[in-house]
N, C-alpha and C positions, 0 to 999 in steps of 0.2 A: 493626573493619572484616569482619575475614574469620568470625570469631566469627557478625556477625550471620548471613551467607552461610551457616557451618556448621548455624545452629539453625534456618534456613529450609528447609535441604538435609532437617533430620530431619522436617520435617513434609508431606514432599513426598505423603504419601498422606493428608492430609487436607488437600483443593485449597482451601478458605478460609481454614483459618489459613495455609496455604503464603502466599495470597495478600497477606495482611497482615503476614507477617513480609517476604515481598519489598517489598512500600510502605516499611517501615522502612528496609530494607537500600538501597532506591533513593536515600530519602531521607541516609543516612548519605553515600551516596556522592555526593549534590551537594553536601554539604557539602565532602567532602573534593576533588574534583573542582574546588570552588572555591577551597579554601582552600591545599589541598596541593602545588599547584603541578601536579596531576595535567592542566593543559590540552595539557602537552607529548604526550600520550595519547590523550586524548579531545580532537578538535582545537577544538572550538568548544560551544556550546551546542545546537546540532542534535542529537548524541549525549543529551543529557539530558532535552532535549523528546520524544524518538522515544521514551526509556525508558516516558518520563512516558506518551504515547500506548499504551504498549505494556500497560501495567498497566490503563488505563481496558479497553481490547479483555478483555483477559485476565478482567475484574472481568464485562462483558456475559456474556463465554463461561461463567462461573459461574452466572450470575445462570440463562441461560437453557436450557443443558443440563445434561439428567439423567444421561447415559449416562457411570460412571465410566470407564470406558474411555478415552474421548471426553476426558474432565477430564483424565485423566493424560499422553495424549497434548499435548495445549495446555500443562501444567504444563512437558513435555521439552521444546518449542518455543520458551516463555516462558525457558528458563534457556538455552536455547542462543542464543536473541537476544540476552538479556542480555552474555553476554560476546560474541558480537559487537560489539555497541557498546561495548564496556569493553576490546575489543582491543587491546592496544600494539604487536604486529607484523601486518607484512603477510601473515605464513605464518598467525599463529592467526585472522586478521580472515579470510582463505582456509577456512582448514577448519572455521570453524564457520559459516563461510557455506554450504558443501556439504552438513554435519551438517542445518543447517537441513530439507535436502528431506524427510530421514527421517521424521517423523513426520505432515506432510503425505502422504505418498505413502502412509504405516499408516492412516492415516484415508481415504486415498481406496479403497486397496484393501480396505481392512478393514469400513467402513461404509456405500459407497456401494451404492446400491440399483438400479443396472442393472448388464448384462454390459460396456457402452462401459467401464465402468472400467478396465479392462484396457489397451484400447485408450491411454487418456488418460495411465495412468501409465506406456506406453513412451514416449509423447512427450514424457513429462515427463523421463523418464531420460535417452534421448538427448537431447535440447534439453542438459540440464545437462551431459552428460559432453561433447559436441563442443565446446559454449563455454567448459568450464571448463580441460578438462587443459591448451591451451596457456599459461594465466596459469601454467603452474609451468616453460615452459620460457623464460619471458621471468623470473620467479625466477631461474633458474639462471643463467641469459644476464647477470643484473647481478651478476655475482659476488656474491651474497646482500648486495646494497647494500638491500635491498627491505626489512631488517627495521625501520628505525624506521617510524611514521607520515609523519613529513615525509624524506621522502629528495630529494635536491637533483639529479637529473640530467634533463635533458631528452630524450626516446628520440626514433627516428625514428618517421615515420608510422605504419609498417605495426608497431614491434613495440607503440605505442601502443593501436592498433586490435585487436590478441591481448591486450593487456591489458583491454580495455575490452568485450571479447567476453564474458567472462563475468559481467558485471556485467548487461553489456545485455539479457542473455537473462532476468535477473530484474527489470528493468526494469518490463514486458516492451515493446524497441522492437516496431514495426511491422516486419514480415517474420520477429521471431523472435517471435511471441506467440504462434505457432497452439496453443501446449501450454496456455494459459492461461484460453480459452474452454471447450476441453474437461474440464481439471480441476475447474472453476470448474463446471459441468453436473451433472457426476460426484459432486462432492465434499456431505457433509453440510452443514449450515448450517454446524456451529461452524467446520470447517475451511475451509469457504469466508468464513469473515468474518475467519480469523487469516489467511489467503491473501491477503486483497482488502489487509488494514489491516497486517499488519505483513511480511508476504515480499516483497512490491514494495517496503518501506523499506529492506529489504535493499541491495538492488541501488542504487538512488539514493545512499546512505551510504556505500556501496563506491566509485561512483563519486565522491564528492565526495575521498574520499581520495588517490584518481590523479588529479583534475584538476590538481596540481602538478608532473606532468612531462608536461603537455600540450604537445607542438608547436604555439604558436596558428594558425601557417598552415593547420593541417591540419582545423582545426573543420568545415570547409565540408563535409564527408561527412554527420557525423552532423546539421548542421541541414538540410539536405536529406533525411534519414531521417525527422525529425522532423516536418517539416510536412507532408510525404508522410503518416507517419502520422498524426497530428491527423486531415487531413482524410478519407483511406482507412476509420479506423477509425469518423468519427465516422456514414459514409455506411452502415458495415458494422451500426451500432447502428439504422439507420430500417427496415434489412430484417429484424432478428430476431424471430422470432415467441416465442421462450422469454425467459423475465424476467432470469432469474438470465445467459443469454448476452449479454442486451444490457447487463447491471451489468457483467458482464467484458470488454464489449467499450469501455465509456465507461471502464474503470479504463484502459485502454492509449491511449485518447485523452488521459487527464489525464495521462499519464506522458510521452508523447511531448511534450506541453505542458511538461513539468516538465525535459526535458532540453533544450528549447529555450534554457528558462529558464538551465540550468546550465553551456551551453555561450557563452553570453555573458561568462560570467567577470567579471561586475563584481560590487562588495559587496551593490548593491540585489536581484541575482539571485540571491543565494544565498541573502538573507532570506527572498525569493518562493518562491524553491526548496523553503525550509525550510517556508513556509507554506502550499504547496500540497501537501506530501507529510503535515503535519498536518490538513488540509482534508481531505486525500483521504482518510488512515486512519481520520477519524471516519466520513464519509461513506459510503466505500465498506461498513464494517462494518455501519453499519444497515442499507443498501440490502438487502445481503444476508439481513440478518437480520430485515428485513420481509419481505422474498419469501419467506423457507424459513417464517416464520408463517402466510403465506399457505396454502402447500402443503400443511400439515396436515388444514387444516378444506374445502379443496377438491379434493386430490387433484392438481393441475394446477398447472404454471407458464407457460402459454400466455397470454399479452396478451390475447388475445382472451375469457379466461376471467377476466379480473381486472378484476371491475367491480362499481358498489353497495358500496362501503364506506361511502359517505355514509348510506346506508339502514341499513348493520348496524352502523357503528359512527361516532360523528363524532369520537372521538378518536382512531381508528385512522387515519381519513382523512386526518385535521389534521395527526399528524406525518409518514405517508406523502408528503404534498404537499409539508412542508417539506425532508425528505429529498431529495427529487427536485429540488427548486429548488433547494436548497445544491449538486446534483451540476450545475446547468447555470450556477453561479454567478448567483446573484441578491441583492445588498448585504442585510443586514448581514455573509452568511457570511463565513468565513475563504475560501473559495475564491473571491469576488469579488474581495477585496482582494488577493491572491497574482496572481490571473488581469489584477487590473488593471496592477499591478507589471508585470508581463512583458508586457505589451502597449506601455507607455509605454517599456519597454528596444527592444522591436523597433522599436517607431517610432523610436527613435532612430539603430537602425542600418539601417532601408531600409525605404521605401516600401511593397513588395512585399510583405515578412514582414505586416504590418499587412493588406493586402490576405488573403492566404489564412489569417489569424486571424479575421479579420471572416466568412469561408466557415464556417470552421469553428463559432463560434461560433451563426449563424443553423441550422447542420443539428444543432448538439448542444442548442440550446432548443428546438428542435421536436422530439426524441424525446423531451426531459426531461418537457416539456407534454403531449405526445401521450399519455404514460403515465399521468401527473397526472388529465387528463379522463375518461382512458378506462377507469380503476379508479376516480372516486369515483362517477360516474354512472352509474344502473343500476336496476331493478327489485327484483332475486331478494337473497334474508337468505343471509349468510355468516355462522356463529355464531364471531365471534372471540375470542379471549380477553385485555377489554382490560386485566385485570393485567400480562400478558407484557407489554404494548404498553409499560405506563407504565413499566416497569426502563428504558425507553432514554430515558428525559427528561434524564439526566445527560448523556447522550451527545449527544442534539440540543443541549443547551447550550455543551459545548467546540463542537460544529460553527458555530455562531453567533458563536462567545467573541472578538470583536476585542480583547479584553483583550490578547491574547498581543502586541498591537502593543509594550506598553509595555515586550517584553523590548528591542526593537529599539532605543526612539527614546528 
């Protein structure tokens, strides 16, 4: 196991070979996790599937990115995230969680194109610092009983709130989300793909770890926040003029939805939450990839100028519409299945939840459809590279891959 890891580290400066070695390592990891009793550490198939998704996203980055430094930073981020998913105790988890900020920050500051990138990096750092430092306070207060990933104690509401804040910032929950659209708009395409596909999953995976110490009586607060966040962020999507900003806000709506699912704490809600994570990881990576593909040919990201995809490239237009349909939860995509399960759980708990989720669906379907209709029609010609769009087919396949269900049932 370790020798594979060291071998892959030796290939770090050859990104493609590193990628293959990492895939071999993750398969070895699956084998060991399944058979060597490592499930005590990696608490379920969630982390295994997330590692699988991470490798997919890294493959997309390798294919689409030409800049060697960005590839190095991506490799660094992938390694940190791998260690995060395998972390056996809470402090290691926290350390890799915070360390994952570092490559993204360098990507934004070093390779962003506008001067506002400085401002967005400030946002990122301050949110990370203010929300994450209290975690250490609780680690200390628990008399260091946080070492194992299954710690057996129920905390007071205030303690749990402080503990979950650091993960909530990476979720990002509405009200703690302001850094996300800023970071996405300033970041290069590669950084956006990794940020949306991978970094937001760290928050959800970390939150899964601490759910065991949640006092069930006090979950109402996060339910209110997630319901509010879904509706408010989807309204924010409707009023966006920048396509990247729209994709970032739609990430916020999906993550609020995911939080709603996790807080129910049923078995089915954990499954639907994992499916939502996977669906969002693949879909948002592709969304940012295609918006990034549109940018070099037209030098703009305004939705107003995103038109005539069909008359320019039929293939590009079809894949683009598939991605945004999957984003709005159209069957048979993975996000449809997960959203359907979450809605069923919500209806079991309260009819009022269903009403709010219905409003959210109306709005989110509207902005996805608006973007599709807007971008497909038109008379001008955009010189797309069909070759690069074709690379994304494997990820599109994963996005509509309902065979994931076989893992759960």
